[in-house]
TIDO-274857 format. One record per residue: x, y, z of N, C-alpha, C in turn. Coordinates in nm, 2 decimals. Each point is the difference from the previous one (the first is absolute). Layout:
TIDO-274857
+--------+---------+--------+---------+----------+--------+--------+---------+--------+
! n.east ! n.north !   n.up ! ca.east ! ca.north !  ca.up ! c.east ! c.north !   c.up !
+--------+---------+--------+---------+----------+--------+--------+---------+--------+
!      X !       Y !      Z !       X !        Y !      Z !      X !       Y !      Z !
...
+--------+---------+--------+---------+----------+--------+--------+---------+--------+
This chain:
TIDO-274857
+--------+---------+--------+---------+----------+--------+--------+---------+--------+
! n.east ! n.north !   n.up ! ca.east ! ca.north !  ca.up ! c.east ! c.north !   c.up !
+--------+---------+--------+---------+----------+--------+--------+---------+--------+
!  -2.81 !   -3.39 !   1.15 !   -0.08 !    -0.08 !  -0.07 !   0.06 !   -0.06 !  -0.13 !
!  -0.01 !   -0.13 !  -0.02 !    0.07 !    -0.06 !  -0.11 !  -0.10 !    0.00 !  -0.11 !
!   0.04 !   -0.06 !  -0.12 !   -0.08 !     0.01 !  -0.12 !  -0.09 !   -0.12 !  -0.01 !
!  -0.14 !    0.01 !  -0.05 !   -0.08 !    -0.10 !  -0.03 !   0.06 !   -0.08 !  -0.11 !
!  -0.06 !   -0.13 !  -0.01 !    0.06 !    -0.09 !  -0.09 !  -0.04 !    0.06 !  -0.15 !
!  -0.11 !    0.07 !  -0.02 !   -0.04 !     0.04 !  -0.12 !   0.10 !    0.11 !  -0.05 !
!   0.04 !    0.10 !   0.09 !    0.09 !     0.11 !  -0.04 !   0.15 !   -0.07 !  -0.02 !
!   0.04 !   -0.11 !   0.08 !    0.12 !    -0.06 !  -0.04 !   0.01 !   -0.06 !  -0.13 !
!  -0.11 !   -0.07 !  -0.04 !   -0.02 !    -0.05 !  -0.14 !  -0.01 !    0.11 !  -0.11 !
!  -0.05 !    0.10 !   0.03 !   -0.01 !     0.12 !  -0.09 !   0.14 !    0.04 !  -0.03 !
!   0.08 !    0.02 !   0.10 !    0.13 !     0.05 !  -0.03 !   0.09 !   -0.12 !  -0.08 !
!  -0.02 !   -0.11 !   0.04 !    0.07 !    -0.12 !  -0.08 !  -0.04 !   -0.01 !  -0.13 !
!  -0.14 !    0.02 !  -0.02 !   -0.04 !     0.01 !  -0.15 !   0.06 !    0.11 !  -0.08 !
!   0.00 !    0.12 !   0.06 !    0.07 !     0.12 !  -0.07 !   0.16 !   -0.04 !  -0.02 !
!   0.06 !   -0.05 !   0.09 !    0.14 !    -0.04 !  -0.02 !   0.02 !   -0.09 !  -0.11 !
!  -0.09 !   -0.10 !  -0.01 !   -0.01 !    -0.11 !  -0.10 !   0.00 !    0.06 !  -0.15 !
!  -0.07 !    0.12 !  -0.01 !    0.02 !     0.07 !  -0.14 !   0.13 !    0.02 !  -0.04 !
!   0.10 !    0.02 !   0.09 !    0.13 !     0.05 !  -0.05 !   0.08 !   -0.12 !  -0.05 !
!  -0.04 !   -0.13 !   0.02 !    0.07 !    -0.12 !  -0.03 !  -0.04 !   -0.03 !  -0.15 !
!   0.11 !   -0.04 !  -0.08 !   -0.02 !    -0.03 !  -0.14 !   0.05 !   -0.14 !  -0.01 !
!  -0.05 !   -0.06 !  -0.12 !    0.02 !    -0.15 !  -0.02 !   0.16 !   -0.03 !  -0.01 !
!   0.04 !   -0.10 !   0.07 !    0.15 !    -0.03 !  -0.01 !   0.09 !    0.06 !   0.10 !
!  -0.06 !    0.08 !   0.09 !    0.08 !     0.07 !   0.10 !   0.04 !   -0.08 !   0.12 !
!   0.12 !    0.02 !   0.07 !    0.04 !    -0.05 !   0.12 !  -0.04 !    0.09 !   0.11 !
!  -0.08 !   -0.04 !   0.10 !   -0.06 !     0.10 !   0.08 !   0.03 !   -0.07 !   0.15 !
!   0.06 !    0.10 !   0.09 !    0.01 !    -0.03 !   0.14 !  -0.10 !    0.07 !   0.08 !
!  -0.07 !   -0.07 !   0.10 !   -0.11 !     0.05 !   0.08 !   0.04 !   -0.01 !   0.15 !
!  -0.02 !    0.12 !   0.06 !    0.02 !     0.01 !   0.15 !  -0.13 !   -0.08 !   0.07 !
!   0.03 !    0.00 !   0.14 !   -0.11 !    -0.06 !   0.06 !  -0.12 !    0.09 !   0.03 !
!  -0.11 !   -0.05 !   0.04 !   -0.12 !     0.09 !   0.02 !  -0.08 !    0.02 !  -0.12 !
!  -0.03 !    0.12 !  -0.03 !   -0.10 !     0.03 !  -0.11 !   0.07 !   -0.04 !  -0.14 !
!   0.13 !    0.01 !  -0.03 !    0.06 !    -0.04 !  -0.13 !  -0.03 !   -0.15 !  -0.02 !
!  -0.01 !   -0.09 !   0.10 !   -0.01 !    -0.14 !  -0.02 !  -0.14 !   -0.03 !  -0.06 !
!  -0.09 !    0.10 !   0.00 !   -0.13 !    -0.01 !  -0.07 !   0.01 !    0.01 !  -0.14 !
!   0.08 !    0.06 !  -0.05 !    0.02 !     0.05 !  -0.14 !  -0.03 !   -0.12 !  -0.10 !
!   0.07 !   -0.13 !   0.02 !   -0.02 !    -0.10 !  -0.10 !  -0.15 !   -0.04 !  -0.02 !
!  -0.09 !    0.02 !   0.10 !   -0.13 !    -0.02 !  -0.02 !  -0.07 !    0.09 !  -0.10 !
!   0.05 !    0.10 !  -0.05 !   -0.06 !     0.11 !  -0.07 !   0.08 !    0.00 !  -0.14 !
!   0.08 !   -0.09 !  -0.04 !    0.07 !     0.01 !  -0.11 !  -0.07 !   -0.05 !  -0.11 !
!   0.02 !    0.06 !  -0.13 !   -0.07 !    -0.05 !  -0.12 !   0.04 !   -0.16 !  -0.02 !
!  -0.11 !   -0.06 !  -0.02 !    0.01 !    -0.16 !   0.00 !   0.09 !   -0.04 !  -0.10 !
!   0.02 !    0.06 !  -0.12 !    0.08 !    -0.03 !  -0.11 !   0.14 !    0.03 !   0.02 !
!   0.03 !    0.08 !   0.10 !    0.14 !     0.05 !   0.02 !   0.08 !   -0.13 !   0.06 !
!   0.12 !    0.00 !  -0.05 !    0.11 !    -0.09 !   0.06 !   0.10 !    0.09 !   0.08 !
!  -0.02 !    0.00 !   0.13 !    0.09 !     0.08 !   0.08 !   0.08 !   -0.09 !   0.11 !
!   0.13 !    0.04 !   0.01 !    0.08 !    -0.08 !   0.10 !   0.01 !    0.07 !   0.12 !
!  -0.06 !   -0.04 !   0.11 !    0.01 !     0.06 !   0.13 !   0.11 !   -0.05 !   0.08 !
!   0.08 !    0.09 !   0.04 !    0.15 !    -0.02 !   0.05 !  -0.01 !    0.03 !   0.15 !
!   0.07 !   -0.10 !   0.08 !    0.01 !     0.04 !   0.15 !   0.15 !   -0.03 !   0.03 !
!   0.05 !    0.09 !   0.10 !    0.13 !     0.01 !   0.02 !   0.06 !   -0.13 !   0.07 !
!  -0.10 !   -0.08 !   0.06 !    0.06 !    -0.13 !   0.07 !   0.03 !   -0.10 !  -0.12 !
!  -0.02 !    0.03 !  -0.13 !    0.04 !    -0.10 !  -0.10 !  -0.10 !   -0.06 !  -0.07 !
!  -0.11 !    0.07 !  -0.04 !   -0.12 !    -0.05 !  -0.10 !  -0.02 !    0.08 !  -0.10 !
!   0.01 !   -0.04 !  -0.13 !   -0.05 !     0.08 !  -0.11 !  -0.11 !   -0.09 !  -0.06 !
!  -0.12 !    0.07 !  -0.01 !   -0.12 !    -0.07 !  -0.06 !  -0.10 !   -0.04 !   0.10 !
!  -0.02 !    0.07 !   0.12 !   -0.10 !    -0.03 !   0.09 !  -0.13 !    0.01 !  -0.06 !
!  -0.09 !   -0.10 !   0.04 !   -0.14 !    -0.01 !  -0.04 !  -0.09 !    0.06 !   0.11 !
!  -0.12 !   -0.01 !   0.00 !   -0.11 !     0.04 !   0.09 !   0.02 !   -0.05 !   0.14 !
!  -0.07 !    0.06 !   0.10 !    0.01 !    -0.04 !   0.13 !  -0.06 !   -0.14 !   0.01 !
!   0.06 !   -0.10 !   0.07 !   -0.06 !    -0.13 !   0.00 !  -0.14 !    0.00 !   0.09 !
!  -0.08 !   -0.09 !  -0.04 !   -0.13 !    -0.04 !   0.08 !   0.04 !   -0.04 !   0.14 !
!  -0.07 !    0.04 !   0.09 !    0.00 !    -0.06 !   0.14 !   0.01 !   -0.15 !   0.01 !
!   0.11 !   -0.04 !   0.06 !    0.02 !    -0.15 !   0.01 !   0.09 !   -0.05 !  -0.10 !
!   0.03 !    0.07 !  -0.12 !    0.08 !    -0.03 !  -0.11 !   0.13 !    0.08 !   0.01 !
!   0.04 !    0.05 !   0.11 !    0.14 !     0.08 !   0.01 !   0.11 !   -0.10 !   0.00 !
!   0.11 !    0.04 !  -0.06 !    0.13 !    -0.09 !   0.01 !   0.08 !    0.07 !   0.10 !
!   0.04 !   -0.07 !   0.12 !    0.08 !     0.08 !   0.10 !   0.13 !    0.04 !  -0.04 !
!   0.05 !   -0.05 !  -0.12 !    0.14 !     0.04 !  -0.05 !  -0.01 !    0.10 !  -0.11 !
!  -0.13 !    0.05 !  -0.03 !   -0.01 !     0.09 !  -0.11 !  -0.06 !    0.13 !   0.06 !
!   0.06 !    0.10 !   0.01 !   -0.03 !     0.13 !   0.04 !   0.07 !    0.12 !  -0.06 !
!  -0.07 !    0.12 !   0.02 !    0.05 !     0.12 !  -0.06 !   0.10 !    0.06 !   0.09 !
!   0.07 !    0.12 !  -0.03 !    0.09 !     0.06 !   0.09 !  -0.05 !    0.04 !   0.13 !
!  -0.13 !    0.02 !   0.01 !   -0.08 !     0.03 !   0.12 !  -0.03 !   -0.12 !   0.09 !
!   0.03 !   -0.12 !  -0.06 !   -0.02 !    -0.13 !   0.08 !  -0.15 !   -0.05 !  -0.02 !
!  -0.07 !    0.08 !  -0.10 !   -0.14 !    -0.07 !  -0.03 !  -0.01 !   -0.11 !  -0.10 !
!  -0.08 !   -0.08 !   0.02 !    0.00 !    -0.12 !  -0.10 !  -0.04 !    0.06 !  -0.14 !
!   0.06 !   -0.06 !  -0.11 !   -0.02 !     0.03 !  -0.14 !  -0.01 !   -0.13 !  -0.07 !
!  -0.02 !    0.01 !  -0.13 !    0.01 !    -0.11 !  -0.09 !   0.09 !    0.03 !  -0.12 !
!   0.03 !   -0.09 !  -0.08 !    0.10 !     0.01 !  -0.11 !  -0.07 !   -0.02 !  -0.13 !
!   0.00 !    0.09 !  -0.10 !   -0.05 !    -0.02 !  -0.13 !   0.08 !   -0.09 !  -0.09 !
!  -0.06 !   -0.06 !  -0.10 !    0.07 !    -0.08 !  -0.09 !   0.13 !    0.08 !  -0.06 !
!   0.11 !   -0.05 !   0.01 !    0.12 !     0.08 !  -0.07 !   0.06 !    0.09 !   0.11 !
!  -0.05 !   -0.01 !   0.12 !    0.06 !     0.07 !   0.11 !   0.13 !   -0.06 !   0.05 !
!   0.09 !    0.07 !   0.07 !    0.13 !    -0.05 !   0.04 !   0.04 !    0.04 !   0.14 !
!   0.09 !   -0.09 !   0.07 !    0.05 !     0.04 !   0.12 !   0.14 !    0.04 !  -0.02 !
!   0.06 !    0.08 !   0.09 !    0.15 !     0.02 !   0.00 !   0.03 !    0.04 !   0.15 !
!   0.13 !    0.01 !   0.03 !    0.03 !     0.05 !   0.14 !  -0.02 !    0.16 !   0.00 !
!   0.01 !    0.05 !   0.13 !   -0.05 !     0.13 !   0.01 !   0.11 !    0.09 !  -0.06 !
!   0.11 !   -0.02 !   0.01 !    0.12 !     0.08 !  -0.07 !  -0.03 !    0.01 !  -0.15 !
!  -0.05 !   -0.11 !  -0.06 !   -0.04 !     0.02 !  -0.15 !  -0.10 !    0.09 !  -0.01 !
!  -0.11 !   -0.01 !   0.08 !   -0.13 !     0.08 !  -0.01 !   0.03 !    0.15 !   0.02 !
!   0.11 !    0.02 !   0.08 !    0.03 !     0.13 !   0.03 !   0.09 !    0.05 !  -0.13 !
!   0.07 !   -0.08 !  -0.06 !    0.09 !     0.04 !  -0.10 !  -0.09 !    0.04 !  -0.12 !
!  -0.12 !   -0.07 !  -0.02 !   -0.11 !     0.04 !  -0.09 !  -0.03 !    0.14 !   0.01 !
!  -0.03 !    0.05 !   0.13 !   -0.04 !     0.12 !   0.04 !   0.10 !    0.10 !  -0.04 !
!   0.13 !   -0.04 !   0.05 !    0.11 !     0.11 !  -0.02 !   0.05 !    0.02 !  -0.15 !
!  -0.03 !   -0.09 !  -0.08 !    0.04 !    -0.01 !  -0.14 !  -0.12 !    0.08 !  -0.08 !
!  -0.11 !    0.04 !   0.07 !   -0.11 !     0.07 !  -0.06 !  -0.09 !   -0.10 !  -0.08 !
!   0.00 !   -0.12 !   0.03 !   -0.10 !    -0.09 !  -0.08 !  -0.15 !    0.01 !   0.06 !
!  -0.02 !    0.08 !   0.11 !   -0.14 !     0.01 !   0.04 !  -0.06 !    0.11 !  -0.06 !
!  -0.12 !    0.00 !  -0.08 !   -0.05 !     0.10 !  -0.07 !  -0.07 !    0.09 !   0.10 !
!  -0.08 !   -0.05 !   0.09 !   -0.07 !     0.08 !   0.10 !  -0.01 !   -0.05 !   0.14 !
!   0.03 !    0.07 !   0.10 !   -0.03 !    -0.03 !   0.13 !  -0.12 !    0.08 !   0.05 !
!  -0.08 !   -0.07 !   0.07 !   -0.14 !     0.06 !   0.06 !   0.04 !   -0.02 !   0.16 !
!   0.00 !    0.11 !   0.06 !    0.04 !     0.00 !   0.16 !  -0.10 !    0.09 !   0.07 !
!  -0.01 !   -0.04 !   0.14 !   -0.06 !     0.09 !   0.09 !   0.09 !    0.10 !   0.05 !
!  -0.05 !    0.10 !   0.07 !    0.09 !     0.09 !   0.06 !  -0.05 !    0.08 !   0.12 !
!   0.09 !    0.05 !   0.08 !   -0.04 !     0.08 !   0.11 !  -0.02 !    0.14 !  -0.02 !
!   0.10 !    0.05 !  -0.10 !    0.00 !     0.13 !  -0.05 !   0.06 !    0.01 !  -0.13 !
!  -0.04 !    0.09 !  -0.09 !    0.07 !     0.04 !  -0.12 !   0.00 !    0.15 !  -0.02 !
!   0.12 !    0.04 !  -0.04 !    0.02 !     0.15 !   0.00 !  -0.04 !    0.05 !  -0.14 !
!   0.00 !    0.13 !  -0.02 !   -0.03 !     0.06 !  -0.13 !   0.10 !   -0.02 !  -0.10 !
!   0.11 !   -0.03 !   0.04 !    0.12 !    -0.04 !  -0.10 !  -0.01 !   -0.15 !  -0.03 !
!  -0.08 !   -0.07 !   0.07 !   -0.01 !    -0.15 !  -0.04 !   0.09 !   -0.08 !   0.11 !
!   0.05 !    0.06 !   0.10 !    0.06 !    -0.08 !   0.11 !  -0.09 !   -0.10 !   0.07 !
!   0.05 !   -0.12 !   0.02 !   -0.07 !    -0.10 !   0.06 !   0.04 !   -0.04 !   0.14 !
!  -0.08 !    0.01 !   0.09 !    0.02 !    -0.03 !   0.15 !  -0.10 !   -0.11 !   0.03 !
!   0.05 !   -0.13 !  -0.02 !   -0.10 !    -0.11 !   0.02 !   0.04 !   -0.12 !   0.09 !
!   0.11 !    0.02 !   0.09 !    0.05 !    -0.12 !   0.06 !   0.00 !    0.01 !   0.15 !
!   0.01 !    0.13 !   0.07 !   -0.01 !    -0.01 !   0.13 !  -0.05 !    0.13 !   0.07 !
!  -0.07 !   -0.03 !   0.10 !   -0.05 !     0.11 !   0.09 !   0.10 !    0.00 !   0.12 !
!   0.08 !    0.09 !   0.03 !    0.10 !    -0.01 !   0.10 !  -0.06 !   -0.05 !   0.13 !
!   0.07 !   -0.09 !   0.08 !   -0.05 !    -0.04 !   0.13 !  -0.09 !   -0.13 !  -0.02 !
!  -0.05 !   -0.03 !  -0.11 !   -0.07 !    -0.13 !  -0.03 !   0.09 !   -0.10 !  -0.05 !
!  -0.03 !   -0.13 !   0.03 !    0.08 !    -0.10 !  -0.05 !  -0.05 !   -0.04 !  -0.12 !
!   0.11 !   -0.02 !  -0.09 !   -0.03 !    -0.05 !  -0.15 !   0.10 !   -0.09 !  -0.02 !
!  -0.04 !   -0.09 !  -0.12 !    0.10 !    -0.11 !  -0.03 !   0.11 !    0.05 !  -0.09 !
!   0.00 !    0.12 !  -0.05 !    0.10 !     0.05 !  -0.08 !  -0.05 !    0.07 !  -0.13 !
!   0.09 !    0.06 !  -0.07 !   -0.04 !     0.07 !  -0.12 !  -0.05 !   -0.09 !  -0.11 !
!   0.06 !   -0.13 !   0.00 !   -0.04 !    -0.09 !  -0.10 !   0.04 !    0.05 !  -0.14 !
!  -0.07 !   -0.04 !  -0.10 !    0.04 !     0.04 !  -0.14 !  -0.04 !    0.13 !  -0.06 !
!  -0.06 !    0.08 !   0.10 !   -0.06 !     0.12 !  -0.05 !   0.10 !    0.09 !  -0.05 !
!   0.11 !    0.01 !   0.06 !    0.12 !     0.10 !  -0.03 !   0.04 !   -0.03 !  -0.15 !
!   0.03 !   -0.12 !  -0.03 !    0.05 !    -0.03 !  -0.14 !  -0.12 !    0.01 !  -0.10 !
!  -0.11 !   -0.05 !   0.04 !   -0.12 !     0.02 !  -0.10 !  -0.04 !    0.15 !  -0.03 !
!   0.01 !    0.08 !   0.11 !   -0.03 !     0.14 !  -0.02 !   0.10 !    0.07 !  -0.11 !
!   0.13 !   -0.05 !   0.01 !    0.11 !     0.06 !  -0.07 !   0.00 !   -0.06 !  -0.15 !
!  -0.03 !   -0.13 !   0.00 !    0.04 !    -0.08 !  -0.13 !  -0.13 !   -0.04 !  -0.10 !
!  -0.12 !    0.01 !   0.07 !   -0.11 !    -0.06 !  -0.08 !  -0.02 !    0.13 !  -0.11 !
!  -0.05 !   -0.04 !  -0.12 !   -0.03 !     0.10 !  -0.10 !  -0.09 !    0.09 !   0.04 !
!  -0.12 !   -0.03 !   0.07 !   -0.10 !     0.08 !   0.05 !  -0.04 !   -0.03 !   0.13 !
!  -0.02 !    0.09 !   0.10 !   -0.02 !    -0.01 !   0.13 !  -0.15 !    0.05 !   0.04 !
!  -0.09 !   -0.07 !   0.03 !   -0.13 !     0.03 !   0.03 !  -0.03 !   -0.02 !   0.15 !
!  -0.05 !    0.11 !   0.07 !   -0.03 !    -0.01 !   0.14 !  -0.16 !   -0.01 !   0.02 !
!  -0.05 !   -0.10 !   0.07 !   -0.15 !     0.00 !   0.03 !   0.00 !    0.02 !   0.15 !
!  -0.08 !    0.10 !   0.05 !    0.00 !     0.02 !   0.14 !  -0.12 !    0.09 !   0.03 !
!  -0.04 !    0.00 !   0.13 !   -0.10 !     0.09 !   0.05 !   0.04 !    0.16 !  -0.01 !
!  -0.09 !    0.07 !  -0.04 !    0.05 !     0.14 !  -0.01 !   0.04 !    0.07 !   0.12 !
!  -0.07 !   -0.04 !   0.11 !    0.05 !     0.05 !   0.14 !   0.03 !   -0.13 !   0.08 !
!   0.08 !    0.04 !   0.10 !    0.02 !    -0.12 !   0.10 !  -0.12 !   -0.01 !   0.11 !
!   0.02 !   -0.09 !   0.10 !   -0.12 !    -0.03 !   0.10 !  -0.03 !    0.12 !   0.07 !
!   0.09 !    0.09 !   0.01 !   -0.02 !     0.13 !   0.09 !  -0.06 !    0.12 !  -0.10 !
!  -0.02 !   -0.04 !  -0.12 !   -0.05 !     0.10 !  -0.10 !   0.11 !    0.10 !  -0.05 !
!   0.12 !   -0.03 !   0.02 !    0.11 !     0.08 !  -0.05 !   0.03 !   -0.04 !  -0.14 !
!   0.02 !    0.10 !  -0.09 !    0.04 !    -0.04 !  -0.14 !   0.12 !   -0.09 !  -0.01 !
!   0.01 !   -0.10 !  -0.10 !    0.10 !    -0.08 !  -0.02 !   0.08 !    0.04 !  -0.13 !
!  -0.06 !    0.09 !  -0.07 !    0.07 !     0.07 !  -0.11 !   0.04 !    0.13 !   0.04 !
!   0.13 !    0.02 !   0.02 !    0.05 !     0.11 !   0.07 !   0.11 !    0.09 !  -0.07 !
!   0.03 !    0.11 !   0.04 !    0.10 !     0.09 !  -0.05 !   0.13 !   -0.07 !   0.01 !
!   0.04 !   -0.05 !   0.12 !    0.12 !    -0.06 !   0.03 !  -0.03 !   -0.13 !   0.09 !
!   0.06 !   -0.10 !  -0.02 !   -0.02 !    -0.12 !   0.09 !   0.06 !    0.03 !   0.14 !
!  -0.09 !   -0.05 !   0.10 !    0.07 !     0.02 !   0.14 !   0.04 !   -0.13 !   0.05 !
!  -0.04 !   -0.11 !  -0.06 !    0.04 !    -0.14 !   0.03 !   0.14 !   -0.02 !  -0.08 !
!   0.09 !   -0.11 !   0.05 !    0.11 !    -0.03 !  -0.07 !  -0.04 !   -0.05 !  -0.15 !
!   0.08 !    0.06 !  -0.08 !   -0.03 !    -0.04 !  -0.15 !   0.05 !   -0.14 !  -0.04 !
!  -0.07 !   -0.07 !  -0.09 !    0.03 !    -0.12 !  -0.06 !   0.09 !    0.03 !  -0.11 !
!  -0.04 !    0.10 !  -0.08 !    0.07 !     0.04 !  -0.12 !  -0.05 !    0.15 !  -0.04 !
!   0.09 !    0.08 !  -0.06 !   -0.04 !     0.12 !  -0.05 !  -0.04 !    0.01 !  -0.15 !
!  -0.08 !    0.09 !  -0.02 !   -0.04 !     0.03 !  -0.15 !  -0.03 !   -0.13 !  -0.08 !
!  -0.08 !   -0.08 !   0.04 !   -0.02 !    -0.14 !  -0.06 !  -0.14 !   -0.02 !  -0.04 !
!  -0.10 !    0.06 !   0.06 !   -0.14 !    -0.03 !  -0.03 !  -0.04 !    0.06 !  -0.13 !
!  -0.07 !   -0.08 !  -0.08 !   -0.06 !     0.05 !  -0.14 !  -0.14 !    0.03 !   0.03 !
!  -0.08 !   -0.08 !   0.07 !   -0.15 !     0.01 !   0.00 !  -0.05 !   -0.02 !   0.15 !
!  -0.08 !    0.09 !   0.04 !   -0.07 !    -0.03 !   0.13 !  -0.15 !   -0.03 !  -0.02 !
!  -0.05 !   -0.09 !   0.07 !   -0.16 !    -0.04 !  -0.02 !  -0.04 !   -0.01 !   0.14 !
!  -0.10 !    0.10 !   0.03 !   -0.07 !    -0.01 !   0.14 !  -0.14 !   -0.02 !  -0.03 !
!  -0.07 !   -0.01 !   0.11 !   -0.16 !    -0.01 !  -0.02 !  -0.06 !    0.12 !  -0.04 !
!   0.08 !    0.12 !   0.00 !   -0.06 !     0.13 !  -0.06 !   0.04 !    0.03 !  -0.13 !
!   0.14 !   -0.02 !  -0.04 !    0.05 !     0.05 !  -0.13 !   0.11 !   -0.08 !  -0.04 !
!   0.05 !    0.03 !  -0.13 !    0.12 !    -0.05 !  -0.05 !   0.09 !    0.12 !  -0.03 !
!   0.12 !   -0.02 !   0.03 !    0.11 !     0.10 !  -0.03 !   0.12 !   -0.04 !  -0.07 !
!   0.04 !    0.07 !  -0.11 !    0.13 !    -0.04 !  -0.08 !   0.11 !    0.09 !   0.07 !
!   0.11 !   -0.05 !   0.02 !    0.11 !     0.06 !   0.05 !   0.08 !    0.06 !  -0.14 !
!   0.00 !    0.13 !  -0.01 !    0.07 !     0.06 !  -0.12 !   0.10 !    0.08 !   0.04 !
!   0.09 !    0.06 !  -0.09 !    0.11 !     0.08 !   0.04 !  -0.03 !    0.12 !   0.10 !
!  -0.13 !    0.05 !  -0.03 !   -0.04 !     0.11 !   0.09 !  -0.06 !   -0.03 !   0.13 !
!  -0.01 !   -0.12 !   0.03 !   -0.07 !    -0.06 !   0.12 !  -0.10 !   -0.09 !  -0.04 !
!  -0.11 !    0.01 !   0.08 !   -0.12 !    -0.09 !  -0.01 !  -0.11 !    0.06 !  -0.10 !
!  -0.05 !   -0.08 !  -0.09 !   -0.09 !     0.04 !  -0.09 !  -0.14 !   -0.09 !   0.03 !
!  -0.11 !    0.07 !   0.05 !   -0.13 !    -0.08 !   0.01 !  -0.06 !   -0.04 !  -0.14 !
!  -0.01 !   -0.12 !  -0.02 !   -0.05 !    -0.05 !  -0.14 !  -0.14 !   -0.06 !   0.01 !
!  -0.03 !   -0.05 !   0.11 !   -0.13 !    -0.08 !   0.02 !  -0.07 !    0.03 !   0.14 !
!  -0.13 !    0.01 !   0.00 !   -0.08 !     0.01 !   0.12 !  -0.10 !   -0.11 !   0.02 !
!   0.00 !   -0.07 !   0.12 !   -0.09 !    -0.11 !   0.01 !  -0.13 !    0.06 !   0.05 !
!  -0.11 !   -0.05 !  -0.05 !   -0.13 !     0.03 !   0.04 !  -0.02 !   -0.06 !   0.14 !
!  -0.08 !    0.08 !   0.10 !   -0.06 !     0.13 !  -0.02 !   0.08 !    0.12 !   0.05 !
!   0.14 !   -0.02 !   0.00 !    0.08 !     0.12 !   0.05 !   0.02 !    0.11 !  -0.11 !
!   0.02 !    0.12 !   0.06 !    0.03 !     0.10 !  -0.08 !   0.13 !    0.07 !   0.02 !
!   0.03 !    0.11 !  -0.08 !    0.14 !     0.05 !   0.02 !   0.03 !    0.06 !   0.12 !
!  -0.10 !    0.07 !   0.06 !    0.02 !     0.07 !   0.13 !   0.03 !   -0.10 !   0.10 !
!  -0.06 !   -0.11 !   0.01 !    0.03 !    -0.10 !   0.11 !   0.14 !   -0.06 !  -0.02 !
!   0.05 !   -0.02 !  -0.13 !    0.14 !    -0.03 !  -0.02 !   0.11 !    0.10 !   0.03 !
!  -0.04 !    0.13 !  -0.02 !    0.09 !     0.11 !   0.06 !   0.01 !    0.01 !   0.13 !
!  -0.11 !   -0.03 !   0.07 !   -0.01 !     0.01 !   0.16 !   0.08 !   -0.11 !   0.06 !
!   0.01 !   -0.13 !  -0.07 !    0.06 !    -0.11 !   0.07 !   0.14 !   -0.02 !  -0.05 !
!   0.05 !    0.09 !  -0.09 !    0.14 !    -0.02 !  -0.06 !   0.08 !    0.12 !   0.06 !
!   0.12 !   -0.05 !   0.05 !    0.08 !     0.11 !   0.08 !   0.07 !    0.10 !  -0.10 !
!   0.04 !   -0.06 !  -0.12 !    0.09 !     0.07 !  -0.10 !  -0.10 !    0.07 !  -0.10 !
!   0.05 !    0.10 !  -0.08 !   -0.07 !     0.04 !  -0.12 !   0.02 !   -0.10 !  -0.12 !
!  -0.10 !    0.02 !  -0.09 !    0.02 !    -0.09 !  -0.12 !  -0.06 !    0.07 !  -0.12 !
!   0.03 !   -0.04 !  -0.11 !   -0.07 !     0.06 !  -0.12 !  -0.10 !   -0.10 !  -0.05 !
!  -0.09 !    0.05 !  -0.08 !   -0.12 !    -0.07 !  -0.04 !   0.02 !   -0.03 !  -0.15 !
!  -0.03 !   -0.13 !  -0.03 !    0.01 !    -0.03 !  -0.16 !  -0.13 !    0.07 !  -0.06 !
!   0.04 !    0.05 !  -0.13 !   -0.11 !     0.06 !  -0.07 !  -0.12 !   -0.07 !  -0.03 !
!   0.02 !   -0.15 !  -0.04 !   -0.12 !    -0.07 !  -0.02 !   0.00 !   -0.11 !   0.12 !
!  -0.06 !    0.04 !   0.11 !   -0.01 !    -0.09 !   0.12 !  -0.09 !   -0.11 !  -0.02 !
!   0.04 !   -0.11 !   0.03 !   -0.10 !    -0.12 !  -0.01 !  -0.07 !   -0.03 !   0.14 !
!  -0.14 !   -0.01 !  -0.01 !   -0.08 !    -0.02 !   0.11 !  -0.03 !   -0.17 !  -0.01 !
!   0.04 !   -0.06 !   0.10 !    0.01 !    -0.16 !   0.02 !  -0.12 !   -0.02 !   0.10 !
!  -0.09 !   -0.10 !  -0.05 !   -0.10 !    -0.04 !   0.10 !   0.00 !   -0.15 !  -0.04 !
!   0.02 !   -0.07 !   0.13 !    0.00 !    -0.15 !  -0.02 !  -0.12 !   -0.06 !   0.07 !
+--------+---------+--------+---------+----------+--------+--------+---------+--------+
């Protein structure tokens, strides 16, 4: 079962809360691409794509797409005033130099240590790792937006990743349709619960153990 549109937007809206005015932000494909729709209207944020755009604007209206203007996932985008283009090598240099404040990615699995596995299911054809490896290592903050369980109902937050890693110990924040976890030195810390879910449901659907924040936030959108 995939996510409904409202849940996808709920996760994107929660992720948007992490973005501050003036940041450079890289968005993965899927749910992360919805984040700009939920940003504070007064904020000036530069959205960055590995294929060589800094300053992406909202998704173009149907019929107004520019065939030469797309994000790293190949989807049509627009450019905000003050945006710029560069070659892909320069876009990656920005990442490797640590100029990206936040990257918001999807994932297949995240471990209790913040290991990220988001690029391949063995035996399935994929285009490649893309920029995820660099982004996971070099962005100042790494946020994962994903379903709490996979389509077979298996937990995606695990003790140890069974899928090939993109990068180890890199994730800072995990946002699912059930809850929000911070990755701290001791492992995962549950900081928020989404209505109508309760703690028991989160424990049941999470493979690893986690600590619970003293003042847990209940979120209802």
